[in-house]
N, C-alpha and C positions, 0 to 999 in steps of 0.2 A: 332546646338550644338552637341558636341561629343556624349553626352548621347543619344540624339534623333537619331543621325546617327547610333549608335550601335544597338538601338532598331529596327530601320528600317531594318538593315542587318539581325538581328536575325529573324525578321518577314518574310523576303523573304526566308531565309534558311529553316525555319521550317513550311512551308506550308504543309509538309507531316509528321506531328509529329508522327503519329502511326507507320509508317515504320521506322522512325529514332529510335523510342523507341524499336521496335523489334530488330533492328541491335545492339543497345547497350546491350539489354538483352542477346542476343546470345553471344556477346563478353565477357560479365561478366560471363555467364554460363560456358564458356570454359576457365575461368581463366585469361582473359585479362583485368580485372578491374584495375590493377595497371597501365597498359598502358594508359587507359582512364584518370586516375588521372594525369599522366605525361603530357598528352595533354590538361589538363584543360577542358575536355569536359563538366564536370558537371557545370563549371562556365558559360558555354554558354547555358546550358540546364537546368536552375534552375527549370523550370516548370515540368520537368520529373525527376529531380534528386531525389525527394522524393519517386518516384515510383521504383527507382533502389536501390538494396542493395549495401552498400559500398563494401562488399566483398561477393561474391556469395557462398551460401552453396553448390550449385550443382557443383561448381568448384572442390570440393574435389572428386567428382565422376570421374573426368578426370585427377586427379593428377598423376596417373600411366602412362599417355600418355606423349610422348615427345612434345615439343613445336611445331615442324613441323606437327605432327599428329593432335594436337588440332587446329592449323590454318587450316588444310585441312577440318576438321569437321565443323568449323565455315563457311567456304566458301560453303560447300555442303549444310548446313542447310539454308543459306541465299538465295540460289536459283540461277537462270539463270545468272544475271549480275555478281555475285561474283564468280561463277564457271568459267565463261569465263575470269574474271580478274585473277584468280589463274592459269588458263591454259596459259595466256599471261606471267605471272610472272615466270612460269616454264621455260621460254626461256630466262630469264634475269639473268645470273650469275653475272652481275655487281651489282645487287640489293640484291640478296639472296645467302646465302652459299649453297654449294652442297647438304647438307642433306635436306634443304628446297626444292630445285629444284626437288630432287628425289621423295619427298613425294607429291609435287603438280602435278607431272606427273600422279599420281594415281587418280586425280579428275575425277569423272564420273558424267554424267548427269542422276542421279538416280531419275527420275521424272515419275509419273504415266501418262499414256496417257490421253488426253482429250476426251470427249464424241464424238461419231460419229455425234450427232446432230450439234455440232459446226463445224465439218468438212463439213457437207452438207450445213450449212449456209454460210460458207466462199466461197465454190465453187459456190453456187447459186448467191451470191452477185457479184462475180467477173466474172462469165460467163453467168449468166442468166438462167442456167439449173441445175437441180439436178445431183448429181454424176451418178445416174443410167441412166440419159438421155445423159450426156456428154460422158460417156464411155460405151462400150459394156458390160463390167463387172467391178465391183468395190468392193473390199473386205472391208467391214466395220470394220474389226479388224486390227489395225495397226501392221505392221511387225517390226517397229522400233519407239521408242519414245525418244526424246532428249529435252533439256531445251528450245530450240528455235522453233523446229518444230517436227512433227512426219510424218512417211511415211506409205503409203498404196499401196498395189499391185493392179493393174488394167489392163484392156485390152482395146485397142483402137478398133474402129469399123473396122479397116483394119486387125485386128487380132494380132497386135504387143503387147507384154507384156511390161508394163511400171511401173515405180515407181513414185508415186505422193507424193511430199513433201509439207505439209501444215503448215504454220506458226501458232503458238499457238495464240489463241484469246486474245486480250487485253494485249499482252506482251509489246507493244510499250510504253504505259504510265508507266508501272512498271519499265522498264529499264530507262526511263527518270527520274523518281523519284530517283532511285538508283544512277544514275550518278550525280544528283544534290547533294545528300548526300555525295557521294565520293569526290566531288569537295570541299565541306566544310571541310571534314576530312583531305583532302590533305593540305588545307590552315593551319589547326591547326598543322599538322606535321611540316610544314615549319616554323611556328612561335615558336614551343616549342620543337622541336627535331633537334638541330643544326647539329648533326652527320648524319642526313638524308637529309639535304638541297641539297647536291650534287646530290642526286637521282632525284631531281626536281619532287616531287610528283604531283604538279598541272599539269605540262607538261605531265607526265605519264597518268594521268586521262584524260586529253584532247585527247591524242592519242588513248587511250583505248575507249573513247566515239566515236571517228570517226570509229574505227574498229567495235564496236558493232552496230552502225547505218547501216554500210554496210552489216553486217551479217543478220540484220533483214530484209533487202530488198532482197527477193529471185530473183527479177529481175536482180540485180547485179550479183548474183551467176550464173544466166542463161547466162549473157554476158561473164563471166569468163570461163564458160564451153565451150561456142562457140569459144572463142579465143584459148583455148587449142586444140580444135578439128582442127582449122585451122593450128596452128603451128606444129601439129604432124600428119597432114593429110596423108602424104606419108612416115611416119616413121615406119619401121617394129619394132616389139617388144613391141608396146604399143597400147592400145585401149582406147579411150576417149568416154564415153557414149554419144549417140545421144540425143539431146534435142528437144522437140516438142513445138515450140513457140506458136502454136495456143492454147495450153493448159497451158500456163504460165502467171503469173501475178506477182505483187509485193509480194503476199502472197502464191502463188502456183507455184511449179516447177515440171514439168513432164518430165521425162527422161527415157531412155532405162533401162529396168530391167537387172541387171548384175547378172549372176550366175557363180560365180568363187570360188576360195579358198583364204582365208585370207593369206596374205604374211607371217604372223607369224606362220602359221601351217606347219612347215617344214616336219613333218612326213607324212601328207596327200599329200604334194607336191611331196615328194619322192615316195610315193606309186602310184601316177598316172603317174610317169615317167618323171617328170620335171627335167631338167638339172640345179641343184642348183648352180653349179659353173658359168654357163652361166648367170643365173638370177642375181647373185651377181654383175658381171661386167656390165650387162645391166642396173641394178638399178642405179649404179654410173654414167654411161654414160648419162642416161636420165635426171638425176638431174643436172649434169654439163652442159648439153645442154641447159636446162632452164636458167641457170645462164649466161653463156658466149655467147650463140648464140641468144636466144630470149629475154633475159632480163625480163622475166615474168615467175614466178615460183610459184608452189604450196607451200603455207606457213604453212600448217597444216598437214604435212606428219607424220603419225604415222601408226603402223601396222593395225589399224582399218580402215584406209582410203586407204589402198593399197591392191588390190586383184591380184591374178594371174589367168589368163585364160590359162589352159594347151594347148600346152605343155610349151611354154616359152614366154608368153606375160603378161605385166603388165596392170593394169587398175586402174586409180586413181578415188577416189570418194570425195565428199564434197569439193566444190570449193568456199566456202564462204570466205575464207581467202587466199589472194594471195599477193605476193611481186613483186616489180618492181625494176630493176636495169637499170639506164640510161647508154648510151654508155660510158660516162665519168666515171661512177662508175665501170663499168666492166673493163675499162682500169686501173683504180686506183687499183682494186683488183688484176689485172694482175701484176702491178708494185710491189705491196706488196709481191706477191708470188715470182717473179723473184728476188727481193731484198733479200728475205729470203734465197732462194736457193744459191745466190751468196755470202751469209753471209756478206752483205754490209749494216751495220746499217744506214749509211747516206742515202741510197736509201729507207730505210724503214720509215724514219721520216715523209716525205711529204705524202705518202699514208695513214699513220695512222692518221695524222692531218686532211686529207681530208675526212676520213670516220667517224670522230668523231666530237662531239660538246664540246668545252672547257668550263668548268664551273669556271675556274680560270686561273691564269697565268701559262704558260707552260715553264718549263726550258728545252729547246731543247737539251742541252748538257746531262742533266740527263736522258732524254727520250732516247737519242741515246745510252747511256751506258746500260740502261735496255734492249733495243732491241738487243744490241750486246750480252748480256747475254742470251737472249731468243734463238737466233740463235745458240749460242755455246752449249746450253743445248739440243737442238733438232736436229739441222741439221747435226750433225756428225753421226746420226743414219742411218742405212740402210732403204730402203723403207719399208721393212717388219716390222721393229721395230718402224717406225714413226707413232705416234698416232695424227692424224689431230685434233681430238676433244680436246686432251690435249694441243696442241699448241694454240688453240683458248682460252682455259681456262687460260693459262699463259698470253696470250695477254690481256685478260680482266683484270687480276690482275694488269698488268702494267698500263693500261689505268686508272683504278680506282685510283692507286697511284698518277697519274698525273692529276687527276680531268678531265679526258676525258670520254665522254659518247658516245658509238657507236650509230649511227642512228638505229631506231627500226628495219628496214628491214634487217640490218646486223645480228642482233640476230636471226631473223627468218631463215636467210640463214644458219647460223652456226648450228641451231637446226636441220634443214633438213639434213645437212651434217652428224651430229652425228647419226641421225636415220638411214640413208642409210648405214653408216659405220657399225653400230651395226647389221643391217640386213644382210649386206654382210658377216660379220664374222660368223654369224649364219649359212649361206649357205656354206661358204668356209673358213676354218681356215687360208688359205694362202692369203685371199683377202687383197689387198693393194690399198687404196683409192688414194694415191699419184700417183700411176702408171697411173690411169685414168685421173688425173688432168693435168698431164704434156702436153698431146697433145692439150688440149683446150687452155692452156696458150700460147703454141707455135703458134697455129693458130691465136689467137687474136693478138699476137705481130706481126705476119707476115702481117695480114690484116691492122694493124694500120700503118705500115710503107710501105705499097704497093704504087707504083707510082700513081695509080688511086685515092686512098684515100688521099694521100698528095696533089694531084692536086685539088681534090674537096675541101679540107680544105683551100687551098691557095685561090681558087676562092671565097669561102665564106668569108674569111677574107678581100680579096680585095673588094668585094661587100660592106661589112660593112664600110670599110675605105672610099670608094667613097661616100656612103650615109652621113658619118660623115662630109667629106669635103664639100659636097653640102649643108648641113644644117648649117655649121659654119657661113657663112656671116649673115644669118637671126638671128641666136642665138646671135651673137656678137652685131648686131644692136639692138636687144631687150634689151640686158644687158646695152648697152650704153644709150639707151632711159630711162631706169629706173634710172640709175645714174644721168642723166641730170635733171630728174624731182624729184629727191630726194626720189624715191620709193624703192631703193635698201635696203634690210634688211639683217643684219648679225646676226644669232642666235647662242648663246652659250649654251651648255648643261653642267650643273654641275652634276657630278656623285658622289654618296656617301653622298649626303646631304639630302636624303629622310627622314631618321629618325629624323634629327634635324628640318627639315621643319614641319614634322608631329607633333613633340613635341611642336614647337612654335604655330602651329595652335590649338593644344589642349589647351595650356595655354591661348591663345587669346579667345577661346570659353568659358573657365571658367571665365575669366575677364568680358567678355560680359554678361555671365549669372549672375555674381555677381552684375553688374551694374543694370541689369533689375530687379533682386531681391530686391536690395536696393530701386530702384524707386518704385516698387510695395508696399513695406512696408511704405515708406514715403507718397505715394499717398493715400494708404488705411487709414493711420493715419489722414491725412487731411480730407478725406471724412467722417471718423467716427466722428470727432469733429465738422464738419459743420452742422450736423443734417439734412442733405438732405433726404427727404422721397423717396421711402417707407422705413419703419423701421421694425425691428424685435426685440422685447423686448427693444425698445427705441434706438436701434443701427441701423444706415443706412445699408441696405442690400448690397449696392455697396461696402461699406467698408469691410463687412464680406467676400464677394466674393474675393476681392483683397487679404485679409489675407490668405484665403484658397489656392488661386493660388500661392501666395508667399511661403506657407508652402510646397506645392507639388514640386515647383521648387527648393526650398532649400534642401529638402530630396533627390531629384534627383542629385543635385550637390554634396551633401555629399556622396552619394552612388558611384558616379563616382570617387571622390577623394579616397575613401576607397578601391575601386577595383584597381585603379592605383597603390596604395601603396602596394598591394599584388602581383603585376606582377613582 
């Protein structure tokens, strides 16, 4: 029955009632109670609705704050999962307006360190030794604490100084609970906020869940760090910390201790003799090399994760979040840039469609016109005037208008470009990101059409064609055999009928419930008049039980009808 199905769904969703209650309380506390009403959250959480005030009194305490500020405070108070969600959303201009993005970039992991006893327990469980035995020296006081892990300075027995990153205890189950609750809230958004359906909240939460699970596994960060060391092994101007695999696990990461200067501290960099103009160009070249040469890039670049080792070397930290670009995606990005430079909107349409996911029908002619306007607004400018970040911003707006959603790693790419451009301008007012972009695009285009590459692609295509021709007789024979024995099936998929089918199933469930209810009433009446023992006050007990079951079923049916009428 529909009623029982709904109750089962609610039961699965609210296995973690206390945490859900806490999340709703924080949202109401910061003035988001009206949003919960629009999403009909209280209808799904009747058990806790009585515990929540309809309008929070404490919301008045935050009335002087802007909505973006209140949203940031909500995420910070709710902890690890929601802080990370806010940091991801700060890279998504297709979802939030600029003032929200700017506020969410301020999100900080303001969490206290966990006790040293937990650190020692984790190391002992993973390596079979106490920190004092595994390391020659181990500082029990953390030098850094974040929402997922905290770091301690230590020294190996060979004398090398290291930084040991330990994951917070019991954080995995907490994140799993939060992701389940976020998934349910996303489904409510899709059902009750039609203007946000294009954002695909459920898909966003699913992608975010994958990102969180990767960040929780420090073994994955260890692998990412090693790959960066390999791809930049012989590259001057950058240093990737060494990782010590014998002291690493899924919960512990041991890497070289870096003593450098934060990239954002321009005054100190200038004081120690760094060439800021050279650093500006080097930062752009290193980022673009990750995009166009390696297809593997640091996806969480911000001033806190970039250090400078005097005189002029960069050092990246925190490799928990990375992005990947396949060869085809790199070439698509190259096509987009060359089409924009040529101001040929027709050459822009295909790359844009290839880099996005369509959530509706796309009018290619209208898209072409909007892209033409984009190139006219920006590409007439000189390189010094061209703002790459602004170009991305206008491109997002066009895609949003045409119900196109960029793939997640493209947003991370654009965020990294914006960070490096901002840092470059802080080092050198004459810094031009586009000047550094041009050589990489030319090199990729040259390699793409080189004789060796074209021969390799031709051989690969020919090999695939040979395999197809070789398999064709067997495939054709199998198809003919199915036709001969009447086993060939043709399936049709009807789209757009889901709501009607769901409604018909709901009606059928009600009719079935009504028939069962009527049968119970008739059967109970017969049993009551039959006088069959055992009896209670002269009435057969089996008849009484039947009437009670019929009453419960009837109330459930009436409740379902009343609720449906309010939807």
